[in-house]
N, C-alpha and C positions, 0 to 999 in steps of 0.2 A: 494446221491440215489440214488438207480436202480430198475425199474420200469418193471415188466413184462406184459408183452400187453395181454388179453383173447380176442378180437376178436382185429379184422382190425381195424381201424379209419385216417380218417383222420386229420391230427392236422401241425401246425407253424412245421417252417424248418429252423427259422431262430426269431435273437430277436427284427425287424424288424413288422412282421409275413406281411413277404410283400410275403412269398414264403411257398408251401405247403407241405407233404407228406406226402404219405400214409404208416405209422406205421401198419407191416403184425403180424398178432399173431404168441404167443410166441417167439417176439422179445422182445432182454433185450435191455432197455436204457438207459443209465449212464447219469442223470443229472448237469451239472456240472455246470452251468450258470441258475443264476435266472428263468428266462425266461425258461429254461427246467422244473426248479421245479413246476414252473405254470401248462404247463401243461402237469408235469406227476400228479399233485394235482387235476387238472380238469379232466380226465382220469380216476383218485381211486374215485373221486366221480360219475362219470356218472357210474362208475361198468365195464371201460372196461379194465383195466390193475392195478394191487394187487401188494404194496413195494414187492422187494426181499432183504432180508440181504446177504451180501454175505459177510465170511469167508473169512480173507486173508488166505492160507497156513502161522509160522513161522517155518524158520527156526533154525530147534537144531546147536545147536553147539555140535563138535564130537570132542576126543580124543583118541589120540590113544591107544586101548586095554591094559591090565598089567596082567604077571599072578599072585602067591600069594607068589615068590619071588622077584617079580617089573620087569620081560621082559617082550620084548613088546613079544603080541600075533601074533602068523601067522593068516591067511586068509585060512579057510580050502576051497581046490580047490572039494571036493564034494556037494558045497552047494553053488553054483555060485550066486544065487538070494539072500543069507544077504552074510558081509562081518565081518567076528567079530576081527578082527587088529582093528577095530576103532569102539566103544562107548559112547552112549550120554552125555553131561558133566549134572550135578545134576543144575537145580535151586538151587541162594543158597538164601535164604531165609532172 
């Protein structure tokens, strides 16, 4: 779970609670351990933070592009931001 701090707040910095940390406004906190999730829930209950949903980019598979006759397509040098020699592979159902 990830949260974004809406306000600055002091909270625990370790599992034992023996150290504290100042969590800054707009800081994104990645809560991987149970104590971090508990701290995140406390921040959200106090309306000091909100849950953030992160969508990881998915890498699309690519293959060489082909012409209608089956030959490989060449990259067009006049379009430097697009590589016509490669195309995305359609997902199988």
